[in-house]
mmCIF file as Biopython writes it, N, C-alpha, C and O atoms, coordinates in Angstrom:
data_model
#
loop_
_atom_site.group_PDB
_atom_site.id
_atom_site.type_symbol
_atom_site.label_atom_id
_atom_site.label_alt_id
_atom_site.label_comp_id
_atom_site.label_asym_id
_atom_site.label_entity_id
_atom_site.label_seq_id
_atom_site.pdbx_PDB_ins_code
_atom_site.Cartn_x
_atom_site.Cartn_y
_atom_site.Cartn_z
_atom_site.occupancy
_atom_site.B_iso_or_equiv
_atom_site.auth_seq_id
_atom_site.auth_asym_id
_atom_site.pdbx_PDB_model_num
ATOM 1   N N  . MET A ? 1  ? 3.472  8.619  -7.779  1.0 0.0 1  A 1 
ATOM 2   C CA . MET A ? 1  ? 4.706  9.364  -7.707  1.0 0.0 1  A 1 
ATOM 3   C C  . MET A ? 1  ? 5.771  8.279  -7.060  1.0 0.0 1  A 1 
ATOM 4   O O  . MET A ? 1  ? 5.469  7.596  -6.082  1.0 0.0 1  A 1 
ATOM 5   N N  . VAL A ? 2  ? 6.916  8.209  -7.650  1.0 0.0 2  A 1 
ATOM 6   C CA . VAL A ? 2  ? 8.136  7.318  -7.092  1.0 0.0 2  A 1 
ATOM 7   C C  . VAL A ? 2  ? 8.688  7.849  -5.796  1.0 0.0 2  A 1 
ATOM 8   O O  . VAL A ? 2  ? 9.047  9.011  -5.608  1.0 0.0 2  A 1 
ATOM 9   N N  . ASP A ? 3  ? 8.718  6.798  -4.866  1.0 0.0 3  A 1 
ATOM 10  C CA . ASP A ? 3  ? 9.580  7.253  -3.663  1.0 0.0 3  A 1 
ATOM 11  C C  . ASP A ? 3  ? 10.948 7.545  -4.048  1.0 0.0 3  A 1 
ATOM 12  O O  . ASP A ? 3  ? 11.426 6.933  -5.004  1.0 0.0 3  A 1 
ATOM 13  N N  . ASN A ? 4  ? 11.748 8.547  -3.317  1.0 0.0 4  A 1 
ATOM 14  C CA . ASN A ? 4  ? 13.050 8.895  -3.655  1.0 0.0 4  A 1 
ATOM 15  C C  . ASN A ? 4  ? 14.007 7.948  -3.150  1.0 0.0 4  A 1 
ATOM 16  O O  . ASN A ? 4  ? 14.285 7.977  -1.951  1.0 0.0 4  A 1 
ATOM 17  N N  . PRO A ? 5  ? 14.574 7.066  -3.960  1.0 0.0 5  A 1 
ATOM 18  C CA . PRO A ? 5  ? 15.449 6.162  -3.676  1.0 0.0 5  A 1 
ATOM 19  C C  . PRO A ? 5  ? 16.851 6.661  -3.189  1.0 0.0 5  A 1 
ATOM 20  O O  . PRO A ? 5  ? 17.605 5.893  -2.591  1.0 0.0 5  A 1 
ATOM 21  N N  . PHE A ? 6  ? 17.169 7.889  -3.439  1.0 0.0 6  A 1 
ATOM 22  C CA . PHE A ? 6  ? 18.410 8.531  -2.836  1.0 0.0 6  A 1 
ATOM 23  C C  . PHE A ? 6  ? 18.137 9.109  -1.526  1.0 0.0 6  A 1 
ATOM 24  O O  . PHE A ? 6  ? 19.057 9.747  -1.015  1.0 0.0 6  A 1 
ATOM 25  N N  . ALA A ? 7  ? 17.088 9.006  -0.918  1.0 0.0 7  A 1 
ATOM 26  C CA . ALA A ? 7  ? 16.722 9.695  0.274   1.0 0.0 7  A 1 
ATOM 27  C C  . ALA A ? 7  ? 17.729 9.560  1.488   1.0 0.0 7  A 1 
ATOM 28  O O  . ALA A ? 7  ? 17.856 10.410 2.369   1.0 0.0 7  A 1 
ATOM 29  N N  . GLU A ? 8  ? 18.375 8.456  1.410   1.0 0.0 8  A 1 
ATOM 30  C CA . GLU A ? 8  ? 19.385 8.145  2.448   1.0 0.0 8  A 1 
ATOM 31  C C  . GLU A ? 8  ? 20.778 8.784  2.226   1.0 0.0 8  A 1 
ATOM 32  O O  . GLU A ? 8  ? 21.636 8.852  3.106   1.0 0.0 8  A 1 
ATOM 33  N N  . LEU A ? 9  ? 20.919 9.248  0.949   1.0 0.0 9  A 1 
ATOM 34  C CA . LEU A ? 9  ? 22.207 9.870  0.443   1.0 0.0 9  A 1 
ATOM 35  C C  . LEU A ? 9  ? 22.161 11.172 0.491   1.0 0.0 9  A 1 
ATOM 36  O O  . LEU A ? 9  ? 21.067 11.733 0.435   1.0 0.0 9  A 1 
ATOM 37  N N  . SER A ? 10 ? 23.342 11.893 0.603   1.0 0.0 10 A 1 
ATOM 38  C CA . SER A ? 10 ? 23.556 13.286 0.712   1.0 0.0 10 A 1 
ATOM 39  C C  . SER A ? 10 ? 23.042 13.884 -0.611  1.0 0.0 10 A 1 
ATOM 40  O O  . SER A ? 10 ? 23.056 13.185 -1.624  1.0 0.0 10 A 1 
ATOM 41  N N  . LEU A ? 11 ? 22.610 15.092 -0.637  1.0 0.0 11 A 1 
ATOM 42  C CA . LEU A ? 11 ? 21.972 15.903 -1.628  1.0 0.0 11 A 1 
ATOM 43  C C  . LEU A ? 11 ? 22.918 15.891 -2.925  1.0 0.0 11 A 1 
ATOM 44  O O  . LEU A ? 11 ? 22.458 15.665 -4.044  1.0 0.0 11 A 1 
ATOM 45  N N  . GLU A ? 12 ? 24.543 16.204 -2.641  1.0 0.0 12 A 1 
ATOM 46  C CA . GLU A ? 12 ? 25.369 16.233 -3.696  1.0 0.0 12 A 1 
ATOM 47  C C  . GLU A ? 12 ? 25.465 14.924 -4.402  1.0 0.0 12 A 1 
ATOM 48  O O  . GLU A ? 12 ? 25.652 14.791 -5.612  1.0 0.0 12 A 1 
ATOM 49  N N  . ARG A ? 13 ? 25.295 13.828 -3.396  1.0 0.0 13 A 1 
ATOM 50  C CA . ARG A ? 13 ? 25.503 12.368 -4.102  1.0 0.0 13 A 1 
ATOM 51  C C  . ARG A ? 13 ? 24.260 12.111 -5.032  1.0 0.0 13 A 1 
ATOM 52  O O  . ARG A ? 13 ? 24.323 11.675 -6.181  1.0 0.0 13 A 1 
ATOM 53  N N  . ALA A ? 14 ? 23.139 12.448 -4.354  1.0 0.0 14 A 1 
ATOM 54  C CA . ALA A ? 14 ? 21.751 12.091 -5.088  1.0 0.0 14 A 1 
ATOM 55  C C  . ALA A ? 14 ? 21.755 12.938 -6.413  1.0 0.0 14 A 1 
ATOM 56  O O  . ALA A ? 14 ? 21.257 12.429 -7.417  1.0 0.0 14 A 1 
ATOM 57  N N  . ILE A ? 15 ? 22.265 14.139 -6.467  1.0 0.0 15 A 1 
ATOM 58  C CA . ILE A ? 15 ? 22.370 14.912 -7.759  1.0 0.0 15 A 1 
ATOM 59  C C  . ILE A ? 15 ? 23.286 14.163 -8.706  1.0 0.0 15 A 1 
ATOM 60  O O  . ILE A ? 15 ? 22.968 13.887 -9.863  1.0 0.0 15 A 1 
ATOM 61  N N  . GLY A ? 16 ? 24.436 13.854 -8.145  1.0 0.0 16 A 1 
ATOM 62  C CA . GLY A ? 16 ? 25.378 13.147 -9.147  1.0 0.0 16 A 1 
ATOM 63  C C  . GLY A ? 16 ? 24.949 11.945 -9.596  1.0 0.0 16 A 1 
ATOM 64  O O  . GLY A ? 16 ? 25.282 11.592 -10.727 1.0 0.0 16 A 1 
ATOM 65  N N  . LEU A ? 17 ? 24.129 11.106 -8.777  1.0 0.0 17 A 1 
ATOM 66  C CA . LEU A ? 17 ? 23.717 9.854  -9.522  1.0 0.0 17 A 1 
ATOM 67  C C  . LEU A ? 17 ? 22.624 10.144 -10.468 1.0 0.0 17 A 1 
ATOM 68  O O  . LEU A ? 17 ? 22.664 9.583  -11.563 1.0 0.0 17 A 1 
ATOM 69  N N  . ARG A ? 18 ? 21.645 10.950 -10.191 1.0 0.0 18 A 1 
ATOM 70  C CA . ARG A ? 18 ? 20.677 11.401 -11.119 1.0 0.0 18 A 1 
ATOM 71  C C  . ARG A ? 18 ? 21.430 12.001 -12.599 1.0 0.0 18 A 1 
ATOM 72  O O  . ARG A ? 18 ? 20.918 11.740 -13.687 1.0 0.0 18 A 1 
ATOM 73  N N  . TRP A ? 19 ? 22.495 12.694 -12.505 1.0 0.0 19 A 1 
ATOM 74  C CA . TRP A ? 19 ? 23.242 13.004 -13.556 1.0 0.0 19 A 1 
ATOM 75  C C  . TRP A ? 19 ? 23.732 11.866 -14.242 1.0 0.0 19 A 1 
ATOM 76  O O  . TRP A ? 19 ? 23.525 11.752 -15.450 1.0 0.0 19 A 1 
ATOM 77  N N  . THR A ? 20 ? 24.386 10.976 -13.576 1.0 0.0 20 A 1 
ATOM 78  C CA . THR A ? 20 ? 24.823 9.745  -14.092 1.0 0.0 20 A 1 
ATOM 79  C C  . THR A ? 20 ? 23.658 8.842  -14.891 1.0 0.0 20 A 1 
ATOM 80  O O  . THR A ? 20 ? 23.919 8.321  -15.975 1.0 0.0 20 A 1 
ATOM 81  N N  . LEU A ? 21 ? 22.639 8.738  -14.395 1.0 0.0 21 A 1 
ATOM 82  C CA . LEU A ? 21 ? 21.466 8.177  -14.969 1.0 0.0 21 A 1 
ATOM 83  C C  . LEU A ? 21 ? 21.207 8.909  -16.382 1.0 0.0 21 A 1 
ATOM 84  O O  . LEU A ? 21 ? 21.136 8.300  -17.450 1.0 0.0 21 A 1 
ATOM 85  N N  . ARG A ? 22 ? 21.087 10.185 -16.247 1.0 0.0 22 A 1 
ATOM 86  C CA . ARG A ? 22 ? 21.002 10.919 -17.432 1.0 0.0 22 A 1 
ATOM 87  C C  . ARG A ? 22 ? 22.065 10.878 -18.545 1.0 0.0 22 A 1 
ATOM 88  O O  . ARG A ? 22 ? 21.772 11.073 -19.725 1.0 0.0 22 A 1 
ATOM 89  N N  . ASP A ? 23 ? 23.215 10.636 -18.149 1.0 0.0 23 A 1 
ATOM 90  C CA . ASP A ? 23 ? 24.308 10.414 -18.976 1.0 0.0 23 A 1 
ATOM 91  C C  . ASP A ? 23 ? 24.186 8.913  -19.715 1.0 0.0 23 A 1 
ATOM 92  O O  . ASP A ? 23 ? 24.392 8.746  -20.917 1.0 0.0 23 A 1 
ATOM 93  N N  . ILE A ? 24 ? 23.825 7.888  -18.807 1.0 0.0 24 A 1 
ATOM 94  C CA . ILE A ? 24 ? 23.522 6.560  -19.421 1.0 0.0 24 A 1 
ATOM 95  C C  . ILE A ? 24 ? 22.606 6.604  -20.435 1.0 0.0 24 A 1 
ATOM 96  O O  . ILE A ? 24 ? 22.788 6.162  -21.569 1.0 0.0 24 A 1 
ATOM 97  N N  . GLN A ? 25 ? 21.312 7.308  -19.894 1.0 0.0 25 A 1 
ATOM 98  C CA . GLN A ? 25 ? 20.198 7.306  -20.863 1.0 0.0 25 A 1 
ATOM 99  C C  . GLN A ? 25 ? 20.578 7.985  -22.276 1.0 0.0 25 A 1 
ATOM 100 O O  . GLN A ? 25 ? 20.123 7.570  -23.342 1.0 0.0 25 A 1 
ATOM 101 N N  . ALA A ? 26 ? 21.409 9.010  -22.170 1.0 0.0 26 A 1 
ATOM 102 C CA . ALA A ? 26 ? 21.744 9.752  -23.432 1.0 0.0 26 A 1 
ATOM 103 C C  . ALA A ? 26 ? 23.005 9.035  -24.132 1.0 0.0 26 A 1 
ATOM 104 O O  . ALA A ? 26 ? 23.402 9.500  -25.200 1.0 0.0 26 A 1 
ATOM 105 N N  . ARG A ? 27 ? 23.524 8.131  -23.673 1.0 0.0 27 A 1 
ATOM 106 C CA . ARG A ? 27 ? 24.696 7.289  -24.144 1.0 0.0 27 A 1 
ATOM 107 C C  . ARG A ? 27 ? 25.884 8.399  -24.320 1.0 0.0 27 A 1 
ATOM 108 O O  . ARG A ? 27 ? 26.643 8.478  -25.285 1.0 0.0 27 A 1 
ATOM 109 N N  . ARG A ? 28 ? 25.870 9.144  -23.290 1.0 0.0 28 A 1 
ATOM 110 C CA . ARG A ? 28 ? 27.381 10.186 -23.269 1.0 0.0 28 A 1 
ATOM 111 C C  . ARG A ? 28 ? 28.287 9.619  -22.364 1.0 0.0 28 A 1 
ATOM 112 O O  . ARG A ? 28 ? 28.885 10.348 -21.572 1.0 0.0 28 A 1 
ATOM 113 N N  . LEU A ? 29 ? 28.490 8.218  -22.386 1.0 0.0 29 A 1 
ATOM 114 C CA . LEU A ? 29 ? 29.349 7.690  -21.391 1.0 0.0 29 A 1 
ATOM 115 C C  . LEU A ? 29 ? 31.028 8.117  -22.032 1.0 0.0 29 A 1 
ATOM 116 O O  . LEU A ? 29 ? 31.982 8.153  -21.255 1.0 0.0 29 A 1 
ATOM 117 N N  . LYS A ? 30 ? 31.172 8.388  -23.387 1.0 0.0 30 A 1 
ATOM 118 C CA . LYS A ? 30 ? 32.579 8.648  -23.866 1.0 0.0 30 A 1 
ATOM 119 C C  . LYS A ? 30 ? 33.007 10.203 -23.186 1.0 0.0 30 A 1 
ATOM 120 O O  . LYS A ? 30 ? 34.106 10.492 -22.713 1.0 0.0 30 A 1 
ATOM 121 N N  . MET A ? 31 ? 31.965 10.973 -23.277 1.0 0.0 31 A 1 
ATOM 122 C CA . MET A ? 31 ? 32.390 12.294 -22.729 1.0 0.0 31 A 1 
ATOM 123 C C  . MET A ? 31 ? 32.198 12.416 -21.185 1.0 0.0 31 A 1 
ATOM 124 O O  . MET A ? 31 ? 32.730 13.335 -20.563 1.0 0.0 31 A 1 
ATOM 125 N N  . SER A ? 32 ? 31.424 11.465 -20.582 1.0 0.0 32 A 1 
ATOM 126 C CA . SER A ? 32 ? 31.225 11.681 -19.115 1.0 0.0 32 A 1 
ATOM 127 C C  . SER A ? 32 ? 31.428 10.282 -18.613 1.0 0.0 32 A 1 
ATOM 128 O O  . SER A ? 32 ? 30.415 9.689  -18.242 1.0 0.0 32 A 1 
ATOM 129 N N  . PRO A ? 33 ? 32.509 9.702  -18.547 1.0 0.0 33 A 1 
ATOM 130 C CA . PRO A ? 33 ? 32.620 8.213  -17.985 1.0 0.0 33 A 1 
ATOM 131 C C  . PRO A ? 33 ? 32.131 8.063  -16.586 1.0 0.0 33 A 1 
ATOM 132 O O  . PRO A ? 33 ? 32.374 8.900  -15.717 1.0 0.0 33 A 1 
ATOM 133 N N  . VAL A ? 34 ? 31.373 6.882  -16.369 1.0 0.0 34 A 1 
ATOM 134 C CA . VAL A ? 34 ? 30.870 6.547  -15.102 1.0 0.0 34 A 1 
ATOM 135 C C  . VAL A ? 34 ? 31.866 5.770  -14.227 1.0 0.0 34 A 1 
ATOM 136 O O  . VAL A ? 34 ? 32.637 4.929  -14.687 1.0 0.0 34 A 1 
ATOM 137 N N  . SER A ? 35 ? 31.795 6.110  -12.950 1.0 0.0 35 A 1 
ATOM 138 C CA . SER A ? 35 ? 32.676 5.587  -12.007 1.0 0.0 35 A 1 
ATOM 139 C C  . SER A ? 35 ? 32.359 4.259  -11.719 1.0 0.0 35 A 1 
ATOM 140 O O  . SER A ? 35 ? 31.176 3.952  -11.859 1.0 0.0 35 A 1 
ATOM 141 N N  . ASP A ? 36 ? 33.125 3.419  -11.357 1.0 0.0 36 A 1 
ATOM 142 C CA . ASP A ? 36 ? 32.786 2.033  -10.793 1.0 0.0 36 A 1 
ATOM 143 C C  . ASP A ? 36 ? 31.869 2.136  -9.547  1.0 0.0 36 A 1 
ATOM 144 O O  . ASP A ? 36 ? 30.846 1.455  -9.471  1.0 0.0 36 A 1 
ATOM 145 N N  . GLU A ? 37 ? 32.211 2.911  -8.668  1.0 0.0 37 A 1 
ATOM 146 C CA . GLU A ? 37 ? 31.407 3.186  -7.683  1.0 0.0 37 A 1 
ATOM 147 C C  . GLU A ? 37 ? 29.663 3.611  -7.877  1.0 0.0 37 A 1 
ATOM 148 O O  . GLU A ? 37 ? 28.734 3.258  -7.151  1.0 0.0 37 A 1 
ATOM 149 N N  . ASP A ? 38 ? 29.623 4.366  -8.949  1.0 0.0 38 A 1 
ATOM 150 C CA . ASP A ? 38 ? 28.366 4.779  -9.342  1.0 0.0 38 A 1 
ATOM 151 C C  . ASP A ? 38 ? 27.600 3.696  -10.017 1.0 0.0 38 A 1 
ATOM 152 O O  . ASP A ? 38 ? 26.395 3.502  -9.858  1.0 0.0 38 A 1 
ATOM 153 N N  . LEU A ? 39 ? 28.401 2.997  -10.790 1.0 0.0 39 A 1 
ATOM 154 C CA . LEU A ? 39 ? 27.833 1.664  -11.358 1.0 0.0 39 A 1 
ATOM 155 C C  . LEU A ? 39 ? 27.355 0.716  -10.368 1.0 0.0 39 A 1 
ATOM 156 O O  . LEU A ? 39 ? 26.230 0.225  -10.464 1.0 0.0 39 A 1 
ATOM 157 N N  . ARG A ? 40 ? 28.149 0.435  -9.424  1.0 0.0 40 A 1 
ATOM 158 C CA . ARG A ? 40 ? 27.671 -0.332 -8.235  1.0 0.0 40 A 1 
ATOM 159 C C  . ARG A ? 40 ? 26.558 0.008  -7.669  1.0 0.0 40 A 1 
ATOM 160 O O  . ARG A ? 40 ? 25.630 -0.801 -7.635  1.0 0.0 40 A 1 
ATOM 161 N N  . VAL A ? 41 ? 26.443 1.253  -7.126  1.0 0.0 41 A 1 
ATOM 162 C CA . VAL A ? 41 ? 25.357 1.886  -6.330  1.0 0.0 41 A 1 
ATOM 163 C C  . VAL A ? 41 ? 24.043 1.791  -7.289  1.0 0.0 41 A 1 
ATOM 164 O O  . VAL A ? 41 ? 23.001 1.308  -6.846  1.0 0.0 41 A 1 
ATOM 165 N N  . LEU A ? 42 ? 24.138 2.252  -8.561  1.0 0.0 42 A 1 
ATOM 166 C CA . LEU A ? 42 ? 22.916 2.091  -9.364  1.0 0.0 42 A 1 
ATOM 167 C C  . LEU A ? 42 ? 22.455 0.858  -9.783  1.0 0.0 42 A 1 
ATOM 168 O O  . LEU A ? 42 ? 21.298 0.713  -10.178 1.0 0.0 42 A 1 
ATOM 169 N N  . THR A ? 43 ? 23.300 -0.090 -9.730  1.0 0.0 43 A 1 
ATOM 170 C CA . THR A ? 43 ? 23.195 -1.592 -10.072 1.0 0.0 43 A 1 
ATOM 171 C C  . THR A ? 43 ? 22.369 -2.035 -8.683  1.0 0.0 43 A 1 
ATOM 172 O O  . THR A ? 43 ? 21.271 -2.587 -8.759  1.0 0.0 43 A 1 
ATOM 173 N N  . GLU A ? 44 ? 22.942 -1.769 -7.556  1.0 0.0 44 A 1 
ATOM 174 C CA . GLU A ? 44 ? 22.268 -2.296 -6.196  1.0 0.0 44 A 1 
ATOM 175 C C  . GLU A ? 44 ? 20.797 -1.645 -6.080  1.0 0.0 44 A 1 
ATOM 176 O O  . GLU A ? 44 ? 19.869 -2.310 -5.620  1.0 0.0 44 A 1 
ATOM 177 N N  . PHE A ? 45 ? 20.650 -0.512 -6.452  1.0 0.0 45 A 1 
ATOM 178 C CA . PHE A ? 45 ? 19.454 0.120  -6.492  1.0 0.0 45 A 1 
ATOM 179 C C  . PHE A ? 45 ? 18.355 -0.322 -7.456  1.0 0.0 45 A 1 
ATOM 180 O O  . PHE A ? 45 ? 17.191 0.076  -7.424  1.0 0.0 45 A 1 
ATOM 181 N N  . GLY A ? 46 ? 18.904 -1.243 -8.363  1.0 0.0 46 A 1 
ATOM 182 C CA . GLY A ? 46 ? 18.162 -1.827 -9.691  1.0 0.0 46 A 1 
ATOM 183 C C  . GLY A ? 46 ? 17.748 -0.661 -10.726 1.0 0.0 46 A 1 
ATOM 184 O O  . GLY A ? 46 ? 16.734 -0.755 -11.418 1.0 0.0 46 A 1 
ATOM 185 N N  . MET A ? 47 ? 18.488 0.279  -10.765 1.0 0.0 47 A 1 
ATOM 186 C CA . MET A ? 47 ? 18.355 1.386  -11.727 1.0 0.0 47 A 1 
ATOM 187 C C  . MET A ? 47 ? 18.900 1.068  -13.004 1.0 0.0 47 A 1 
ATOM 188 O O  . MET A ? 47 ? 18.323 1.443  -14.024 1.0 0.0 47 A 1 
ATOM 189 N N  . ILE A ? 48 ? 20.096 0.325  -13.051 1.0 0.0 48 A 1 
ATOM 190 C CA . ILE A ? 48 ? 20.752 -0.057 -14.336 1.0 0.0 48 A 1 
ATOM 191 C C  . ILE A ? 48 ? 20.929 -1.524 -14.406 1.0 0.0 48 A 1 
ATOM 192 O O  . ILE A ? 48 ? 20.669 -2.371 -13.551 1.0 0.0 48 A 1 
ATOM 193 N N  . GLU A ? 49 ? 21.424 -1.654 -15.596 1.0 0.0 49 A 1 
ATOM 194 C CA . GLU A ? 49 ? 21.903 -3.239 -15.880 1.0 0.0 49 A 1 
ATOM 195 C C  . GLU A ? 49 ? 23.182 -3.045 -16.648 1.0 0.0 49 A 1 
ATOM 196 O O  . GLU A ? 49 ? 23.152 -2.171 -17.515 1.0 0.0 49 A 1 
ATOM 197 N N  . VAL A ? 50 ? 24.327 -3.729 -16.471 1.0 0.0 50 A 1 
ATOM 198 C CA . VAL A ? 50 ? 25.414 -3.620 -17.267 1.0 0.0 50 A 1 
ATOM 199 C C  . VAL A ? 50 ? 25.453 -4.635 -18.208 1.0 0.0 50 A 1 
ATOM 200 O O  . VAL A ? 50 ? 25.589 -5.780 -17.776 1.0 0.0 50 A 1 
ATOM 201 N N  . ARG A ? 51 ? 25.362 -4.459 -19.410 1.0 0.0 51 A 1 
ATOM 202 C CA . ARG A ? 51 ? 25.324 -5.357 -20.512 1.0 0.0 51 A 1 
ATOM 203 C C  . ARG A ? 51 ? 26.604 -5.368 -21.235 1.0 0.0 51 A 1 
ATOM 204 O O  . ARG A ? 51 ? 27.638 -4.934 -20.727 1.0 0.0 51 A 1 
ATOM 205 N N  . ASP A ? 52 ? 26.529 -5.944 -22.608 1.0 0.0 52 A 1 
ATOM 206 C CA . ASP A ? 52 ? 27.892 -5.975 -23.206 1.0 0.0 52 A 1 
ATOM 207 C C  . ASP A ? 52 ? 28.124 -4.748 -23.944 1.0 0.0 52 A 1 
ATOM 208 O O  . ASP A ? 52 ? 29.283 -4.506 -24.284 1.0 0.0 52 A 1 
ATOM 209 N N  . GLU A ? 53 ? 27.120 -3.872 -24.267 1.0 0.0 53 A 1 
ATOM 210 C CA . GLU A ? 53 ? 27.220 -2.599 -24.875 1.0 0.0 53 A 1 
ATOM 211 C C  . GLU A ? 53 ? 27.329 -1.574 -23.812 1.0 0.0 53 A 1 
ATOM 212 O O  . GLU A ? 53 ? 27.433 -0.376 -24.076 1.0 0.0 53 A 1 
ATOM 213 N N  . GLY A ? 54 ? 27.305 -2.060 -22.581 1.0 0.0 54 A 1 
ATOM 214 C CA . GLY A ? 54 ? 27.464 -0.906 -21.612 1.0 0.0 54 A 1 
ATOM 215 C C  . GLY A ? 54 ? 26.266 -0.914 -20.650 1.0 0.0 54 A 1 
ATOM 216 O O  . GLY A ? 54 ? 25.353 -1.738 -20.720 1.0 0.0 54 A 1 
ATOM 217 N N  . PRO A ? 55 ? 26.355 0.160  -19.669 1.0 0.0 55 A 1 
ATOM 218 C CA . PRO A ? 55 ? 25.136 0.233  -18.803 1.0 0.0 55 A 1 
ATOM 219 C C  . PRO A ? 55 ? 23.870 0.923  -19.469 1.0 0.0 55 A 1 
ATOM 220 O O  . PRO A ? 55 ? 23.892 1.950  -20.147 1.0 0.0 55 A 1 
ATOM 221 N N  . VAL A ? 56 ? 22.847 0.214  -19.166 1.0 0.0 56 A 1 
ATOM 222 C CA . VAL A ? 56 ? 21.531 0.650  -19.701 1.0 0.0 56 A 1 
ATOM 223 C C  . VAL A ? 56 ? 20.478 0.736  -18.382 1.0 0.0 56 A 1 
ATOM 224 O O  . VAL A ? 56 ? 20.522 0.020  -17.381 1.0 0.0 56 A 1 
ATOM 225 N N  . LEU A ? 57 ? 19.606 1.724  -18.645 1.0 0.0 57 A 1 
ATOM 226 C CA . LEU A ? 57 ? 18.613 2.026  -17.598 1.0 0.0 57 A 1 
ATOM 227 C C  . LEU A ? 57 ? 17.500 0.776  -17.571 1.0 0.0 57 A 1 
ATOM 228 O O  . LEU A ? 57 ? 17.029 0.247  -18.578 1.0 0.0 57 A 1 
ATOM 229 N N  . THR A ? 58 ? 17.228 0.470  -16.355 1.0 0.0 58 A 1 
ATOM 230 C CA . THR A ? 58 ? 15.968 -0.424 -16.157 1.0 0.0 58 A 1 
ATOM 231 C C  . THR A ? 58 ? 14.808 0.356  -15.986 1.0 0.0 58 A 1 
ATOM 232 O O  . THR A ? 58 ? 14.924 1.580  -15.938 1.0 0.0 58 A 1 
ATOM 233 N N  . GLU A ? 59 ? 13.644 -0.211 -15.882 1.0 0.0 59 A 1 
ATOM 234 C CA . GLU A ? 59 ? 12.246 0.514  -15.755 1.0 0.0 59 A 1 
ATOM 235 C C  . GLU A ? 59 ? 12.399 1.424  -14.400 1.0 0.0 59 A 1 
ATOM 236 O O  . GLU A ? 59 ? 11.964 2.575  -14.359 1.0 0.0 59 A 1 
ATOM 237 N N  . ALA A ? 60 ? 13.024 0.833  -13.358 1.0 0.0 60 A 1 
ATOM 238 C CA . ALA A ? 60 ? 13.140 1.828  -12.184 1.0 0.0 60 A 1 
ATOM 239 C C  . ALA A ? 60 ? 14.020 2.942  -12.333 1.0 0.0 60 A 1 
ATOM 240 O O  . ALA A ? 60 ? 13.804 3.972  -11.694 1.0 0.0 60 A 1 
ATOM 241 N N  . GLY A ? 61 ? 15.180 2.822  -13.263 1.0 0.0 61 A 1 
ATOM 242 C CA . GLY A ? 61 ? 16.026 3.920  -13.447 1.0 0.0 61 A 1 
ATOM 243 C C  . GLY A ? 61 ? 15.193 4.935  -14.428 1.0 0.0 61 A 1 
ATOM 244 O O  . GLY A ? 61 ? 15.359 6.145  -14.274 1.0 0.0 61 A 1 
ATOM 245 N N  . THR A ? 62 ? 14.490 4.554  -15.217 1.0 0.0 62 A 1 
ATOM 246 C CA . THR A ? 62 ? 13.665 5.376  -16.191 1.0 0.0 62 A 1 
ATOM 247 C C  . THR A ? 62 ? 12.600 6.141  -15.355 1.0 0.0 62 A 1 
ATOM 248 O O  . THR A ? 62 ? 12.325 7.331  -15.506 1.0 0.0 62 A 1 
ATOM 249 N N  . ALA A ? 63 ? 11.966 5.185  -14.338 1.0 0.0 63 A 1 
ATOM 250 C CA . ALA A ? 63 ? 10.935 5.875  -13.502 1.0 0.0 63 A 1 
ATOM 251 C C  . ALA A ? 63 ? 11.523 7.205  -12.644 1.0 0.0 63 A 1 
ATOM 252 O O  . ALA A ? 63 ? 10.851 8.225  -12.489 1.0 0.0 63 A 1 
ATOM 253 N N  . VAL A ? 64 ? 12.902 7.027  -12.106 1.0 0.0 64 A 1 
ATOM 254 C CA . VAL A ? 64 ? 13.516 7.908  -11.362 1.0 0.0 64 A 1 
ATOM 255 C C  . VAL A ? 64 ? 13.658 9.317  -12.196 1.0 0.0 64 A 1 
ATOM 256 O O  . VAL A ? 64 ? 13.380 10.384 -11.648 1.0 0.0 64 A 1 
ATOM 257 N N  . LEU A ? 65 ? 14.029 9.261  -13.315 1.0 0.0 65 A 1 
ATOM 258 C CA . LEU A ? 65 ? 14.180 10.259 -14.189 1.0 0.0 65 A 1 
ATOM 259 C C  . LEU A ? 65 ? 12.787 10.869 -14.704 1.0 0.0 65 A 1 
ATOM 260 O O  . LEU A ? 65 ? 12.740 12.079 -14.928 1.0 0.0 65 A 1 
ATOM 261 N N  . ASN A ? 66 ? 11.826 10.191 -14.868 1.0 0.0 66 A 1 
ATOM 262 C CA . ASN A ? 66 ? 10.599 10.662 -15.263 1.0 0.0 66 A 1 
ATOM 263 C C  . ASN A ? 66 ? 9.694  11.064 -14.137 1.0 0.0 66 A 1 
ATOM 264 O O  . ASN A ? 66 ? 8.721  11.787 -14.347 1.0 0.0 66 A 1 
ATOM 265 N N  . GLY A ? 67 ? 9.984  10.628 -12.995 1.0 0.0 67 A 1 
ATOM 266 C CA . GLY A ? 67 ? 9.177  10.907 -11.685 1.0 0.0 67 A 1 
ATOM 267 C C  . GLY A ? 67 ? 9.182  12.158 -11.163 1.0 0.0 67 A 1 
ATOM 268 O O  . GLY A ? 67 ? 8.554  12.400 -10.132 1.0 0.0 67 A 1 
#
């Protein structure tokens, strides 16, 4: 089981970041734009990489959603 990387955040913030990961995974970014702050936090946690085509999940990001 993956440790909760969002443990230090508020419950609301953790839920919001999980939804952001789901939106990135499903490529729903036009309908649900991601804030710069969310991108920064998820990049720092190593859960996403920002590429030319936009943000994509890393193995860590996928593990959080599947864990």
